[in-house]
N, C-alpha and C positions, 0 to 999 in steps of 0.2 A: 566345502560348501559349492561349491565348481560353479562359480557367478551366476550362481539364481537368485532370481531378485525374494524381496521376503514373501510368503506363505497371504497373498492375499484373494480377494475373491473375483478379481477378473487381472487374470496376469497377462493377458492380453497387452491389454491396455499400459502395462508395465514394463510389457517388451517396447511397448512402439514405440512408450515417449524417454526410456533406454534407445532404440533406435534414432529419433530427434535429437537429443542429445549428442550425442556421439557423427549426426552425420552435420550439426550443428559446431562442434571442436575443429572436426575435417573443417569445415568452410574457415574458422579462425585460421584454421594453418599455413591453410592456402593462401594465405593472405598474404602473410608473413615471406612466403616465398615468391610468390607471384600477383599485391595487391590489386591489378589491372583484372585478372581473372574468376578472385572472390571474388571483388564487386557486382558479379556479373549474375551468382549464384543465389537461385533464390531463398531466403529463410524458411522455417518450417518456427510457426511460432506452436507454444501451445496451448496458448487459451486467450481466445479473441476480447481482444479491449472489450468493455461495457461502453455500451447505447446512453447516447447521450436524449438528452427532452427532445429535439430537431431532429434526430438519428428516428426516436418513434415515431416520432408525429408523420413522417415522411413511409415510413413500413407502411400506420394504419393506412393511410388516405391513398398509395397508391395499392391495394390494399381492399381499398371497397372500393375502388375506379377499376377492379376485374383481374389487375395485373398478377399474373401467376409466383408463388414465394421463389419460385429461381429466380424470377427474372429481377425481383426485386429486390433482390441477394447482390444480383450480377452488376445488376447502377449503382447500389450503392455502397458496394465496395463491405458486404458482409456476410457470416456466414448464411443457412437456410435454415440452421439450428435460432438463430438470432430471433430470424423473418420469423420459425412457431409462434415460438416463443411469446415476442410481440400481441403479433395475434389471435392470438389465444386467450390471453389475460385481456388485453382490448385497454387497455393502458397507455396514455402517455407520459408519466410522470413515475422513470423508474422508481424501482422502490429502495430506501436505506439500504447497505450494505451492513449487511449483520455483521457487526466485527467484533471480537470479543471487548469485552464492558473496560470500563475504567476500576483499575482497583481502589483509588479514594473518591469520595464522592463530594459533590461539590461544594457543599460544611465542611469538609475536611480541608479539600484544597483551603475554602475560604477560612478555616484556622491556617493550614498554611504560611497562607501569603500576606494572610495576620504580623505571622510568628518570624517571619524574615526582614518583613517592612521596618520589624518596631524598633531595632537599630543595628550599625554599625557593621559591629561582630557577626551578627546573626545573618546578611548581606555577606559575606565573609565561606562564611561557611561550606563546609563540599558538600556535597549529594549526599553519604554517605554518611555527616554528620546530623546534616535534618535529620537522616531515617532514623538515626540515634536518638534524637531528642521524640522521635514521638515512635516508642515501642507498644502503642496500645494496635495501630492502628498495621503491625506485622508487614510493611511494607520492605523493597529493598530505595537502593540508592533511581536507578530505572524509571521505579515507580515515581518517587519524589521531581528526579527530570522533566518527566514525562509532562506530570500536572500542571508544573510550572509552569513550560512551554508553552500548551495551553493557552496557558493563563498570557503568552504577552512577555514573558524572563529570560531571557538569556545570560549564560558566561558570559563577561567579559573583564581581561583581564588589564586592572588600576596600571599605571605608570606612575613608577617608584614608588612600589605600594609590596609586599612578598605574595597577595595572594589574588585570586580574582574578586571578585567581586560581582552580583546579578543586579541588571538592569532592567527597566521595562522597555521594551520597545514600542514604537510606533507600527509595524506592519505585521505580516501573522509572522507570528515565532515556531 
């Protein structure tokens, strides 16, 4: 293989990502040897963080007042590409990030929650045991765990009992 990356359309991008990772790795190694020197070295980020609604509003306002995109990017500490995208879209509210859809529908999660709440023994079942109780869904323990966490349930080890139990939390789960 001789150290070559996978065959992607844009090999230059792959090489630049590898270089950034190596650079950040070397910075972290130098932190072990000399922490004062490593803290001064700049980190290279692979992806710029998403803009908030307020940042998008600032970009649009500055753009409407005739500021150059480069000046807006420097002033707000964001990339020029982010400024271009906001100005071209003209939208203040960011789009909802498109992520992977949930494996369980809300009706299935309702059924799962009802099943778990029905008895103490069912609350103490492992996520794998819960998944095997619903073979028609064809999901694993991770999907069950994530669905229950979205509903505010978390595992807590019960005192003086052999197994953990699911409890509803008040905050974000």
